[in-house]
C-alpha positions in Angstrom: -92.9 151.5 -135.8 -89.8 153.6 -136.2 -89.7 156.9 -138.0 -86.9 157.3 -140.4 -84.6 160.4 -140.2 -85.9 161.6 -143.6 -89.5 161.5 -142.4 -88.7 163.8 -139.5 -87.8 161.5 -136.7 -86.2 162.5 -133.4 -83.2 164.3 -134.9 -85.4 166.7 -136.9 -87.4 167.4 -133.7 -84.2 168.1 -131.8 -83.0 170.4 -134.6 -86.4 172.2 -134.5 -85.9 172.7 -130.8 -82.5 174.2 -131.4 -84.1 176.6 -133.9 -86.5 177.7 -131.3 -84.2 177.8 -128.3 -81.4 179.7 -130.2 -83.9 182.0 -131.9 -82.4 181.0 -135.3 -85.3 182.3 -137.4 -84.9 185.7 -135.9 -81.1 185.4 -136.3 -81.3 184.4 -140.0 -83.9 187.0 -140.8 -81.6 189.7 -139.3 -78.8 188.8 -141.7 -78.1 190.6 -145.0 -78.6 188.7 -148.3 -74.8 188.2 -148.6 -74.7 186.8 -145.0 -77.5 184.4 -145.8 -75.7 183.2 -148.9 -72.5 182.7 -146.9 -74.4 180.9 -144.2 -75.9 178.6 -146.8 -72.4 177.9 -148.2 -71.1 177.3 -144.6 -73.8 174.6 -144.0 -72.0 172.6 -146.7 -68.4 173.6 -145.9 -67.8 175.6 -142.7 -64.4 176.7 -143.8 -66.0 179.1 -146.2 -66.5 181.3 -143.2 -62.8 181.6 -142.6 -62.2 184.6 -144.9 -61.8 188.2 -144.0 -65.2 189.5 -145.0 -67.0 186.5 -143.4 -65.3 186.6 -140.0 -68.1 188.8 -138.5 -70.6 186.1 -139.4 -68.3 183.4 -138.0 -68.1 185.4 -134.8 -71.9 185.6 -134.6 -72.2 181.8 -135.0 -69.5 181.2 -132.4 -71.4 183.6 -130.0 -74.6 181.5 -130.6 -72.6 178.3 -129.8 -73.3 176.9 -133.3 -69.8 176.5 -134.6 -66.3 176.2 -133.1 -63.3 178.0 -134.6 -60.5 176.8 -132.5 -59.9 173.3 -133.9 -56.6 171.8 -132.7 -53.9 170.7 -135.1 -54.3 167.2 -136.4 -50.6 166.3 -136.8 -49.9 162.5 -136.4 -47.5 163.0 -133.5 -50.3 164.5 -131.3 -52.5 161.3 -131.6 -52.1 157.9 -130.1 -54.0 156.3 -133.0 -54.7 157.5 -136.5 -55.4 161.3 -136.5 -58.8 162.4 -137.7 -59.0 163.7 -141.3 -58.1 167.4 -141.7 -61.6 168.0 -143.2 -64.9 166.1 -143.3 -67.6 168.1 -144.9 -70.1 165.3 -144.5 -69.8 165.7 -140.7 -69.6 169.5 -141.0 -65.9 169.6 -140.0 -63.5 171.9 -141.8 -59.8 172.6 -141.3 -60.5 175.8 -139.3 -64.2 175.8 -138.5 -66.7 173.0 -137.5 -70.3 172.8 -136.7 -70.9 172.1 -133.0 -72.9 169.0 -133.9 -74.8 167.8 -136.9 -78.0 168.9 -135.2 -76.7 172.4 -135.0 -76.0 172.3 -138.7 -79.4 170.9 -139.4 -81.0 173.6 -137.3 -79.4 176.3 -139.3 -80.5 174.6 -142.5 -84.1 174.5 -141.2 -83.9 178.2 -140.3 -82.5 179.1 -143.7 -85.3 177.2 -145.4 -88.0 178.8 -143.2 -86.7 182.3 -143.9 -86.9 182.1 -147.7 
């Protein structure tokens, strides 16, 4: 019998492993209340990190290899086919910042939930 994603199947286990390997509970607990709020907002829209006061948090996430902040331009002349959308918050992709994978985003969500 298959386990659905909502019941905590393999993707949840993989995200829990990322929490453990990247020491995300320790990381989240080391953040200020403002940084936790910003991180929570970034889970929904990673571009919220692309502001002057949030750049230090963005740098910490890049250091931990959780997000990327060097997204190439998406102009039509650079693509053979249709260029990807400029932003897709469902996939955790912003114009300037994107989650490394959906599992990384889920791992941060889990760590935020566990720290409250």
